N, C-alpha and C positions, 0 to 999 in steps of 0.2 A: 410777286408783290403781295404784301400783307398789310392790313389796316388794323390798328389797335386803338380802341376808343378809351381814352384815359379820363375824360370828363364829358358828361352829356347833359348837364344841367344848364341853367342860365344864371340870372342875377344872384340868387341865393342858393347855395349848395344844400343838399339834403343828406339824410343818412345813406341814400343809395346813389345819388348823383353828385359828382364833383363839378367844379367849374370847368369851362371848355378846354379841350385838348384832344387832338387826334394825331396819331403817329403813323406815317406811311413808311414802310420798310421796303427797300428795293435794292437788292445786292448789298453793297457796303454803305448805301445811303439810308439815313434815318431822318426823315423830314417831319418836323413837328409843326402842326398847324394850330396856333394859339397856345397859350401857356397860362391857364388860370391858376389860382392859388392852390397849393397842394399837389401840383403836377409831379414834382420829384418823388413824393411819397407814392403817388399812383403808379409811377414807373417802377418803383421798388416792388410794389405788390404784384405788378404784372411780370416781374422778372426781367426788367429792362434797365440796364445801367444808364444813368443820365449822360455819362461821357460818350455814349454811342451816338447821340444826336449830332448830325452834321449840318443841318440847316433849320432855322426857325422862321416860320412865316406868320406874321402877326396881322390879323384882319383889321383891328382897330384898338384904341387905347382905353376902352372901358375896362374897369377893374377886373371883372370876371373873366377877361381874356388875357390879362397881362400881369396880375398880381404874383404869379408864380415865376416870372422871369428872373428877378434877383436871386431867388433860391436855386433855380436851375443853374444859373451861371456859376454860383458859388459851389454847388454840389459837383458840377463838372470839373471845377478847379481842384476840389478835394479828391476827386477820382483820377487826378493827373491826366486830364484831357490833353491830347497832343494835337496841336494845330490851331486853326482859327475858325470860330463859328461864324457862319454867314447868316445875318439877320435881315429879313425882308419885311417891309411894312409900308404903309401909306406915308405921304408927305408929313414930316414932323416926327418921324420915328426916332431919328438921332437925338432930337431935343428931348423928347419924352424919356428915352433911356438914360440920357445924361442926368436929367433931374432925378429920376428914380434911384440911380446909383449914388447920387450925392446925398440922398436922404437918410443914409445909414452908414455905419463904419464898414464899408465893403471889404470883404476878405476872400481870397482865393478866386477872384473874378478872372475868368479866362479871357484871352484875347478874342475880340469879335469885331466884325466889320458890318456896318449898316448899309443897306441898299434901299433907298426910297423909290418905290415903284407906283405906277398909276394904272397902266393898261398895257396889254400886249405881252410878248415873250420877253422875260427879263433874265432868264438863265438858259443856257443850252450847252450840252456836251454830246458825246457820241451816242449816248443811250437814251436821253430824255430831255424834255424842255419843261420849264415852269412858266406859266403866264398868269397875268392878273387882269381883273376887270373891276371898275368902280361899282360899288353898291350904293343903295339909298338908305342911309341910317341917320341918326341924330348927330353923328360926328363923322369925320372922314373915315371911310371903311372900304376895304377891297376884298374880293373873293379870289380864290386861287384854283388853278387847274394844272395837274401833272399829266404830261403826255409822254408815254413810252414810245420810242421810235420803232418803226417797222424793222424787222431783221430777217435775214435769210437763214433757213434751217437746211443744213446739208443732208442729202440722202446718201448715207454711207454706202449702201449697197450699190447705188448707181455710180458713185465716185470710184469705188473699187473696181467695177467693171471697166472703167476707163483708165485704170492704172493710177489713180490719184491717191496721194497720201497727205497727211497733215503737213502743213508748211505754207510758205508764201503764196504758192499758186492757189491752194484751197482758200487762203485768206482773201485773195482778190475776187474769187468767185463769190465768197460770202458777202463781199462788199458790192456785189452786183456788176462786176467787171468780167468781160470775156477774156479768155486766155488761149494761148496756142501751145499744145503739148504734142511733141513728135510730129509736128507739121499739121496737126488737126486742130481746128478751132472748136473750143468748148464754150458754150454760152452758160450763164448762171442758171437758166431754167432747165438745163440738161441734168443738173445734179443738185438742185436746191429749189425750195419754194419759199414764198414770202409769208412770214408770220406777222399778222397785224399787231401793232403795239396797243396796250391797254391805256385807258385814261380815267382819271379820278378828279372830280371837282369838289371843292369845299366852299360852301356858301352859307354864311351865317350873319345874323343881325342886319336885316335889310327888309324894306318893303319890296313889292314886286317892281322890277326895273329891268332895263335892257341888259345890264351887266349880269344879272342872275340868269336871264334867258340865254345869253351867249355862253356862259360857263356850263349850262345844262345841255347845250345842243349836242346830240349824238355822243354823249359821254357814256363810258361803260358803267361808271358808278357815280351817282350824285349823292353827296353827303350834304344835307341842307337842313336849315332850322325849320321847326314847326313848333313855335313857342306856345301857341294857344290853339284850341279848337276853334272852328269857324263860327260858332255861336258867339265868340268874343272878338269877332273881326274888328269891331270899332276900337277896342282896346289895343289890338295889334297895330292897327293903322296909326293910332295916336303915338305909339312908341316906335313906329317904323320897324315892325317885325312881321314875319309871315305866319299865317295860320297853317295848320296841317293840310287843309284842303288846298290852299294856294300853293304850298310846296309841291304837293302831289300833281297839281295841274301843270306847274312849271316843268316837272319831269316828263309828264305825259305829252304835253304839247311841243316839247323840244327834242323828243326822241331819245331821252335817257334810257339806258337799258336796265339799270338797277337803281333803287332808291332806298336811302336810309335816312330817317328823320332823327334829328338830334336837337340840342338846345331846348330841352323840355322845361316848361314852367314847373315850379315847386308845388303848384296847386294840384297837380295830377299825381296821385299816389300809385296808380298802376298804369300799364301801357294799353289796357283794353280799348278805351275810347279812341286813343290816338291811332292805334293800329287799325281799327274799324274805319275811321275817317280816311286814313291814308289809302287803304286798300280799296275803298269805294271808288277812288279815282285813279289809282295805280295798283292793279293787282300784283301781289308779290312784294309790295313795299315792306320794309322792316322798320322797327323802332330801335334805336341804339340804346344800349345799356353800358354802364362803366365796365371795362375789361372785356367787352365783346371783341373777338378777333375774327376777321374774315379774310379769305383769299380773293384776289381780284383776277 
């Protein structure tokens, strides 16, 4: 699993920070969380073709999180995207997108399907789930969590000793089922071990709330906004945003294993103060920068 930060700023972009956008790559899936203005260009710079996006998760409809959607859909069409893009967002997403696309002479817009979600698991396949939780912002807003499912890793040496080879029997063992081979019962634990799946949460544009706590709980990587330093908490509270300290405490108090701060105000020219405040409450915290790539 790899995370690419395509935009780490907030309301106003800067020379160094674009509007919001985070891409999670997992196998053939490329899940884009938010799509601020200029995301398609950010993707080109990062060496990622827009047509690779398989799912778009929109937290809310403030411009710095969605002004890039029409351009992305158009670029994906120009790149001959095959299939249908699944778009997930809060209640009202279908209406907002309809208005947006009617606002200009749309061209090469790809087929897409909107799924309006509020809380809980809204997508599941054999490899992962996606879930949402409501956040507390000045408009309807949700956060997201990606959960990789646990899987079994075959011990090839142990399997060979028992005369097992690749095929349906090995597949059943990998799915956690016992099998009988030459009259002998073989349990999954005899030839495999469970590898715990990884999890990533994306939480942005919110005051401290239950949804943020739930998404942070025991997550492997928490990507969360820290728009302002804590000396401006009154400003953050007024606009329903988190300070860096609040974000770090949410990570610490809910057992998050890693923390990356994003959605940084344009008033901060360097990461120094942000990193100091984050690490004071969550040692090892990082501050995101555009084009940062990390493995999970």
